[in-house]
A tleap script that builds the chain and sets N, CA, C and O, in Angstrom:
source leaprc.protein.ff14SB
mol = sequence {
  NMET SER ILE GLY GLN ILE SER SER LEU MET
  ALA GLY ALA ILE THR GLN ILE LEU LEU LEU
  SER ALA PRO VAL LEU LEU VAL ALA LEU VAL
  VAL GLY LEU VAL ILE SER ILE LEU GLN ALA
  THR THR SER ILE GLN GLU GLN THR LEU THR
  PHE VAL PRO LYS ILE THR ALA ILE MET LEU
  THR LEU MET PHE LEU ILE GLY TRP MET PHE
  THR SER LEU GLY GLU TYR THR THR ALA LEU
  PHE GLU LEU ILE PRO GLU MET ALA CARG
}
set mol.1.N position { 0.848 -1.174 0.000 }
set mol.1.CA position { 0.000 0.000 0.000 }
set mol.1.C position { 0.894 1.237 0.000 }
set mol.1.O position { 1.787 1.371 0.837 }
set mol.2.N position { 0.650 2.111 -0.921 }
set mol.2.CA position { 1.515 3.277 -1.070 }
set mol.2.C position { 1.020 4.441 -0.216 }
set mol.2.O position { -0.087 4.432 0.323 }
set mol.3.N position { 1.878 5.426 -0.122 }
set mol.3.CA position { 1.537 6.631 0.632 }
set mol.3.C position { 0.355 7.351 -0.016 }
set mol.3.O position { -0.483 7.921 0.683 }
set mol.4.N position { 0.284 7.327 -1.336 }
set mol.4.CA position { -0.826 7.968 -2.039 }
set mol.4.C position { -2.164 7.327 -1.706 }
set mol.4.O position { -3.168 8.019 -1.535 }
set mol.5.N position { -2.174 5.994 -1.615 }
set mol.5.CA position { -3.414 5.299 -1.256 }
set mol.5.C position { -3.834 5.621 0.169 }
set mol.5.O position { -5.014 5.836 0.448 }
set mol.6.N position { -2.865 5.652 1.060 }
set mol.6.CA position { -3.163 5.978 2.458 }
set mol.6.C position { -3.700 7.402 2.559 }
set mol.6.O position { -4.666 7.659 3.278 }
set mol.7.N position { -3.072 8.322 1.837 }
set mol.7.CA position { -3.539 9.716 1.846 }
set mol.7.C position { -4.954 9.830 1.297 }
set mol.7.O position { -5.773 10.584 1.821 }
set mol.8.N position { -5.233 9.082 0.245 }
set mol.8.CA position { -6.569 9.101 -0.344 }
set mol.8.C position { -7.611 8.548 0.626 }
set mol.8.O position { -8.703 9.104 0.747 }
set mol.9.N position { -7.281 7.465 1.313 }
set mol.9.CA position { -8.206 6.893 2.293 }
set mol.9.C position { -8.448 7.851 3.455 }
set mol.9.O position { -9.580 8.000 3.916 }
set mol.10.N position { -7.402 8.488 3.922 }
set mol.10.CA position { -7.548 9.433 5.034 }
set mol.10.C position { -8.357 10.659 4.606 }
set mol.10.O position { -9.184 11.154 5.371 }
set mol.11.N position { -8.123 11.142 3.398 }
set mol.11.CA position { -8.892 12.286 2.900 }
set mol.11.C position { -10.370 11.924 2.771 }
set mol.11.O position { -11.241 12.731 3.098 }
set mol.12.N position { -10.651 10.721 2.300 }
set mol.12.CA position { -12.038 10.269 2.204 }
set mol.12.C position { -12.693 10.147 3.564 }
set mol.12.O position { -13.861 10.501 3.727 }
set mol.13.N position { -11.946 9.645 4.549 }
set mol.13.CA position { -12.489 9.509 5.906 }
set mol.13.C position { -12.782 10.880 6.514 }
set mol.13.O position { -13.827 11.076 7.134 }
set mol.14.N position { -11.873 11.811 6.338 }
set mol.14.CA position { -12.080 13.158 6.881 }
set mol.14.C position { -13.263 13.835 6.189 }
set mol.14.O position { -14.045 14.536 6.831 }
set mol.15.N position { -13.390 13.624 4.879 }
set mol.15.CA position { -14.529 14.182 4.151 }
set mol.15.C position { -15.842 13.616 4.675 }
set mol.15.O position { -16.810 14.355 4.859 }
set mol.16.N position { -15.878 12.310 4.915 }
set mol.16.CA position { -17.090 11.687 5.460 }
set mol.16.C position { -17.417 12.235 6.843 }
set mol.16.O position { -18.576 12.518 7.147 }
set mol.17.N position { -16.404 12.381 7.670 }
set mol.17.CA position { -16.621 12.927 9.016 }
set mol.17.C position { -17.225 14.326 8.933 }
set mol.17.O position { -18.176 14.642 9.648 }
set mol.18.N position { -16.672 15.155 8.064 }
set mol.18.CA position { -17.178 16.524 7.925 }
set mol.18.C position { -18.596 16.553 7.360 }
set mol.18.O position { -19.439 17.315 7.832 }
set mol.19.N position { -18.858 15.723 6.348 }
set mol.19.CA position { -20.195 15.707 5.747 }
set mol.19.C position { -21.261 15.212 6.722 }
set mol.19.O position { -22.385 15.713 6.717 }
set mol.20.N position { -20.917 14.241 7.549 }
set mol.20.CA position { -21.908 13.674 8.460 }
set mol.20.C position { -22.112 14.521 9.710 }
set mol.20.O position { -23.202 14.532 10.280 }
set mol.21.N position { -21.084 15.223 10.133 }
set mol.21.CA position { -21.221 16.003 11.366 }
set mol.21.C position { -21.629 17.459 11.119 }
set mol.21.O position { -22.157 18.109 12.022 }
set mol.22.N position { -21.395 17.968 9.930 }
set mol.22.CA position { -21.665 19.382 9.656 }
set mol.22.C position { -23.123 19.798 9.860 }
set mol.22.O position { -23.359 20.836 10.479 }
set mol.23.N position { -24.109 19.048 9.378 }
set mol.23.CA position { -25.492 19.515 9.581 }
set mol.23.C position { -25.867 19.648 11.050 }
set mol.23.O position { -26.505 20.625 11.443 }
set mol.24.N position { -25.478 18.680 11.854 }
set mol.24.CA position { -25.816 18.718 13.281 }
set mol.24.C position { -25.091 19.870 13.968 }
set mol.24.O position { -25.681 20.588 14.775 }
set mol.25.N position { -23.821 20.042 13.650 }
set mol.25.CA position { -23.055 21.121 14.272 }
set mol.25.C position { -23.568 22.495 13.851 }
set mol.25.O position { -23.620 23.416 14.666 }
set mol.26.N position { -23.944 22.637 12.590 }
set mol.26.CA position { -24.463 23.927 12.124 }
set mol.26.C position { -25.803 24.264 12.769 }
set mol.26.O position { -26.056 25.418 13.116 }
set mol.27.N position { -26.660 23.260 12.930 }
set mol.27.CA position { -27.944 23.503 13.601 }
set mol.27.C position { -27.710 23.918 15.045 }
set mol.27.O position { -28.341 24.857 15.530 }
set mol.28.N position { -26.808 23.226 15.737 }
set mol.28.CA position { -26.501 23.583 17.129 }
set mol.28.C position { -25.917 24.989 17.211 }
set mol.28.O position { -26.232 25.741 18.132 }
set mol.29.N position { -25.072 25.342 16.253 }
set mol.29.CA position { -24.477 26.675 16.231 }
set mol.29.C position { -25.534 27.755 16.034 }
set mol.29.O position { -25.544 28.755 16.753 }
set mol.30.N position { -26.418 27.558 15.069 }
set mol.30.CA position { -27.444 28.561 14.776 }
set mol.30.C position { -28.408 28.706 15.944 }
set mol.30.O position { -28.742 29.825 16.335 }
set mol.31.N position { -28.859 27.587 16.507 }
set mol.31.CA position { -29.788 27.656 17.637 }
set mol.31.C position { -29.118 28.325 18.832 }
set mol.31.O position { -29.732 29.162 19.493 }
set mol.32.N position { -27.879 27.972 19.113 }
set mol.32.CA position { -27.158 28.598 20.220 }
set mol.32.C position { -26.977 30.086 20.016 }
set mol.32.O position { -27.100 30.870 20.957 }
set mol.33.N position { -26.683 30.478 18.778 }
set mol.33.CA position { -26.506 31.897 18.475 }
set mol.33.C position { -27.815 32.670 18.641 }
set mol.33.O position { -27.827 33.761 19.211 }
set mol.34.N position { -28.905 32.109 18.146 }
set mol.34.CA position { -30.206 32.778 18.274 }
set mol.34.C position { -30.600 32.910 19.738 }
set mol.34.O position { -31.056 33.972 20.161 }
set mol.35.N position { -30.432 31.855 20.510 }
set mol.35.CA position { -30.776 31.907 21.936 }
set mol.35.C position { -29.882 32.907 22.662 }
set mol.35.O position { -30.353 33.639 23.532 }
set mol.36.N position { -28.609 32.947 22.317 }
set mol.36.CA position { -27.697 33.902 22.958 }
set mol.36.C position { -28.076 35.342 22.639 }
set mol.36.O position { -28.004 36.214 23.505 }
set mol.37.N position { -28.481 35.591 21.397 }
set mol.37.CA position { -28.920 36.945 21.032 }
set mol.37.C position { -30.182 37.318 21.800 }
set mol.37.O position { -30.306 38.439 22.293 }
set mol.38.N position { -31.118 36.375 21.900 }
set mol.38.CA position { -32.336 36.638 22.675 }
set mol.38.C position { -32.019 36.882 24.151 }
set mol.38.O position { -32.629 37.746 24.783 }
set mol.39.N position { -31.077 36.131 24.696 }
set mol.39.CA position { -30.683 36.347 26.092 }
set mol.39.C position { -30.045 37.716 26.277 }
set mol.39.O position { -30.294 38.395 27.273 }
set mol.40.N position { -29.226 38.116 25.319 }
set mol.40.CA position { -28.562 39.414 25.440 }
set mol.40.C position { -29.558 40.565 25.325 }
set mol.40.O position { -29.434 41.569 26.026 }
set mol.41.N position { -30.537 40.418 24.446 }
set mol.41.CA position { -31.497 41.510 24.276 }
set mol.41.C position { -32.485 41.607 25.431 }
set mol.41.O position { -32.981 42.692 25.736 }
set mol.42.N position { -32.770 40.486 26.072 }
set mol.42.CA position { -33.726 40.508 27.186 }
set mol.42.C position { -33.043 40.543 28.544 }
set mol.42.O position { -33.722 40.546 29.572 }
set mol.43.N position { -31.734 40.568 28.571 }
set mol.43.CA position { -30.928 40.600 29.801 }
set mol.43.C position { -31.168 39.393 30.705 }
set mol.43.O position { -31.030 39.488 31.924 }
set mol.44.N position { -31.524 38.270 30.108 }
set mol.44.CA position { -31.644 37.024 30.875 }
set mol.44.C position { -30.258 36.392 30.935 }
set mol.44.O position { -29.642 36.154 29.896 }
set mol.45.N position { -29.768 36.121 32.123 }
set mol.45.CA position { -28.420 35.591 32.291 }
set mol.45.C position { -28.417 34.118 32.716 }
set mol.45.O position { -27.492 33.676 33.398 }
set mol.46.N position { -29.412 33.377 32.331 }
set mol.46.CA position { -29.512 31.969 32.702 }
set mol.46.C position { -28.662 31.128 31.735 }
set mol.46.O position { -28.920 31.114 30.531 }
set mol.47.N position { -27.665 30.439 32.259 }
set mol.47.CA position { -26.748 29.675 31.416 }
set mol.47.C position { -27.366 28.387 30.880 }
set mol.47.O position { -26.985 27.910 29.811 }
set mol.48.N position { -28.307 27.832 31.613 }
set mol.48.CA position { -28.886 26.552 31.200 }
set mol.48.C position { -30.019 26.704 30.194 }
set mol.48.O position { -30.572 25.700 29.743 }
set mol.49.N position { -30.373 27.913 29.838 }
set mol.49.CA position { -31.489 28.152 28.927 }
set mol.49.C position { -31.223 27.625 27.517 }
set mol.49.O position { -32.169 27.296 26.802 }
set mol.50.N position { -29.985 27.541 27.112 }
set mol.50.CA position { -29.673 27.118 25.744 }
set mol.50.C position { -29.723 25.608 25.563 }
set mol.50.O position { -29.812 25.140 24.428 }
set mol.51.N position { -29.669 24.837 26.627 }
set mol.51.CA position { -29.561 23.388 26.483 }
set mol.51.C position { -30.792 22.740 25.862 }
set mol.51.O position { -30.661 21.946 24.930 }
set mol.52.N position { -31.968 23.057 26.349 }
set mol.52.CA position { -33.188 22.401 25.857 }
set mol.52.C position { -33.440 22.710 24.376 }
set mol.52.O position { -33.708 21.780 23.616 }
set mol.53.N position { -33.367 23.968 23.933 }
set mol.53.CA position { -33.563 24.212 22.492 }
set mol.53.C position { -32.489 23.553 21.625 }
set mol.53.O position { -32.786 23.049 20.542 }
set mol.54.N position { -31.243 23.556 22.101 }
set mol.54.CA position { -30.174 22.923 21.326 }
set mol.54.C position { -30.396 21.423 21.207 }
set mol.54.O position { -30.289 20.862 20.116 }
set mol.55.N position { -30.703 20.777 22.315 }
set mol.55.CA position { -30.920 19.332 22.290 }
set mol.55.C position { -32.121 18.990 21.416 }
set mol.55.O position { -32.081 18.022 20.657 }
set mol.56.N position { -33.180 19.771 21.516 }
set mol.56.CA position { -34.363 19.542 20.687 }
set mol.56.C position { -34.031 19.701 19.205 }
set mol.56.O position { -34.431 18.875 18.385 }
set mol.57.N position { -33.308 20.750 18.865 }
set mol.57.CA position { -32.941 20.986 17.464 }
set mol.57.C position { -32.022 19.886 16.939 }
set mol.57.O position { -32.163 19.452 15.796 }
set mol.58.N position { -31.089 19.437 17.762 }
set mol.58.CA position { -30.182 18.369 17.344 }
set mol.58.C position { -30.951 17.070 17.132 }
set mol.58.O position { -30.717 16.364 16.151 }
set mol.59.N position { -31.861 16.752 18.036 }
set mol.59.CA position { -32.655 15.526 17.888 }
set mol.59.C position { -33.535 15.580 16.638 }
set mol.59.O position { -33.652 14.586 15.921 }
set mol.60.N position { -34.150 16.724 16.374 }
set mol.60.CA position { -34.963 16.859 15.162 }
set mol.60.C position { -34.110 16.728 13.902 }
set mol.60.O position { -34.522 16.096 12.929 }
set mol.61.N position { -32.931 17.323 13.925 }
set mol.61.CA position { -32.020 17.214 12.786 }
set mol.61.C position { -31.617 15.769 12.559 }
set mol.61.O position { -31.614 15.291 11.424 }
set mol.62.N position { -31.280 15.074 13.633 }
set mol.62.CA position { -30.910 13.667 13.499 }
set mol.62.C position { -32.082 12.820 13.009 }
set mol.62.O position { -31.890 11.898 12.216 }
set mol.63.N position { -33.288 13.123 13.471 }
set mol.63.CA position { -34.462 12.371 13.014 }
set mol.63.C position { -34.662 12.511 11.508 }
set mol.63.O position { -34.995 11.539 10.830 }
set mol.64.N position { -34.458 13.716 10.987 }
set mol.64.CA position { -34.677 13.942 9.567 }
set mol.64.C position { -33.511 13.465 8.697 }
set mol.64.O position { -33.722 13.082 7.547 }
set mol.65.N position { -32.297 13.482 9.223 }
set mol.65.CA position { -31.127 13.179 8.401 }
set mol.65.C position { -30.508 11.813 8.655 }
set mol.65.O position { -29.529 11.460 7.998 }
set mol.66.N position { -31.048 11.031 9.591 }
set mol.66.CA position { -30.393 9.777 9.946 }
set mol.66.C position { -30.378 8.795 8.770 }
set mol.66.O position { -29.419 8.039 8.615 }
set mol.67.N position { -31.411 8.797 7.951 }
set mol.67.CA position { -31.431 7.919 6.778 }
set mol.67.C position { -30.314 8.256 5.805 }
set mol.67.O position { -29.604 7.372 5.327 }
set mol.68.N position { -30.167 9.543 5.517 }
set mol.68.CA position { -29.094 9.975 4.623 }
set mol.68.C position { -27.727 9.670 5.222 }
set mol.68.O position { -26.810 9.259 4.511 }
set mol.69.N position { -27.592 9.871 6.531 }
set mol.69.CA position { -26.312 9.613 7.185 }
set mol.69.C position { -25.938 8.135 7.092 }
set mol.69.O position { -24.797 7.803 6.771 }
set mol.70.N position { -26.898 7.245 7.372 }
set mol.70.CA position { -26.615 5.814 7.296 }
set mol.70.C position { -26.326 5.377 5.868 }
set mol.70.O position { -25.456 4.536 5.644 }
set mol.71.N position { -27.044 5.936 4.902 }
set mol.71.CA position { -26.791 5.597 3.503 }
set mol.71.C position { -25.391 6.030 3.088 }
set mol.71.O position { -24.660 5.265 2.460 }
set mol.72.N position { -25.027 7.238 3.434 }
set mol.72.CA position { -23.704 7.755 3.088 }
set mol.72.C position { -22.599 6.942 3.750 }
set mol.72.O position { -21.605 6.594 3.112 }
set mol.73.N position { -22.778 6.645 5.024 }
set mol.73.CA position { -21.775 5.859 5.739 }
set mol.73.C position { -21.708 4.434 5.206 }
set mol.73.O position { -20.625 3.854 5.128 }
set mol.74.N position { -22.847 3.866 4.840 }
set mol.74.CA position { -22.867 2.518 4.268 }
set mol.74.C position { -22.157 2.456 2.931 }
set mol.74.O position { -21.412 1.513 2.665 }
set mol.75.N position { -22.380 3.457 2.081 }
set mol.75.CA position { -21.700 3.505 0.783 }
set mol.75.C position { -20.193 3.637 0.956 }
set mol.75.O position { -19.422 3.000 0.237 }
set mol.76.N position { -19.776 4.459 1.905 }
set mol.76.CA position { -18.346 4.631 2.146 }
set mol.76.C position { -17.731 3.338 2.684 }
set mol.76.O position { -16.635 2.955 2.277 }
set mol.77.N position { -18.432 2.671 3.590 }
set mol.77.CA position { -17.934 1.416 4.146 }
set mol.77.C position { -17.850 0.345 3.067 }
set mol.77.O position { -16.881 -0.413 3.021 }
set mol.78.N position { -18.852 0.275 2.202 }
set mol.78.CA position { -18.825 -0.684 1.096 }
set mol.78.C position { -17.640 -0.411 0.178 }
set mol.78.O position { -16.963 -1.341 -0.261 }
set mol.79.N position { -17.391 0.852 -0.110 }
set mol.79.CA position { -16.240 1.210 -0.950 }
set mol.79.C position { -14.931 0.804 -0.284 }
set mol.79.O position { -14.008 0.351 -0.960 }
set mol.80.N position { -14.842 0.962 1.032 }
set mol.80.CA position { -13.626 0.549 1.737 }
set mol.80.C position { -13.438 -0.961 1.678 }
set mol.80.O position { -12.325 -1.440 1.460 }
set mol.81.N position { -14.524 -1.716 1.872 }
set mol.81.CA position { -14.421 -3.174 1.805 }
set mol.81.C position { -14.043 -3.645 0.406 }
set mol.81.O position { -13.339 -4.645 0.263 }
set mol.82.N position { -14.499 -2.942 -0.623 }
set mol.82.CA position { -14.130 -3.299 -1.988 }
set mol.82.C position { -12.665 -2.998 -2.276 }
set mol.82.O position { -12.086 -3.586 -3.189 }
set mol.83.N position { -12.062 -2.101 -1.521 }
set mol.83.CA position { -10.649 -1.761 -1.717 }
set mol.83.C position { -9.696 -2.704 -0.985 }
set mol.83.O position { -8.488 -2.642 -1.210 }
set mol.84.N position { -10.206 -3.568 -0.120 }
set mol.84.CA position { -9.333 -4.444 0.671 }
set mol.84.C position { -8.440 -5.321 -0.211 }
set mol.84.O position { -7.245 -5.406 0.070 }
set mol.85.N position { -8.950 -5.980 -1.264 }
set mol.85.CA position { -8.035 -6.785 -2.093 }
set mol.85.C position { -6.938 -5.946 -2.749 }
set mol.85.O position { -5.801 -6.397 -2.885 }
set mol.86.N position { -7.283 -4.736 -3.149 }
set mol.86.CA position { -6.285 -3.864 -3.772 }
set mol.86.C position { -5.228 -3.421 -2.762 }
set mol.86.O position { -4.059 -3.261 -3.113 }
set mol.87.N position { -5.640 -3.224 -1.510 }
set mol.87.CA position { -4.692 -2.805 -0.481 }
set mol.87.C position { -3.736 -3.926 -0.108 }
set mol.87.O position { -2.611 -3.663 0.317 }
set mol.88.N position { -4.170 -5.176 -0.263 }
set mol.88.CA position { -3.338 -6.312 0.130 }
set mol.88.C position { -2.220 -6.573 -0.868 }
set mol.88.O position { -1.268 -7.280 -0.540 }
set mol.89.N position { -2.303 -6.035 -2.052 }
set mol.89.CA position { -1.261 -6.276 -3.064 }
set mol.89.C position { 0.006 -5.574 -2.756 }
set mol.89.O position { 0.971 -5.680 -3.513 }
savepdb mol mol.pdb
quit
């Protein structure tokens, strides 16, 4: 197995990690930002106020995207298993 193949596999893994985690992280970021702006404008200083909306938004995002996530991860895993004979050479 050459360095180029290893680099390609690592780049593919990092791409998959970013594609699968980005929607959830972006939703958490946006919800946290909106709640923080609302807290700043209303002078509410409660630190635990952001947890429930964030968790709810993350769960809803996962509910809607879990099928796509599993399909994407399954395709990537299948591609990796198909590369095993080539890696053994």
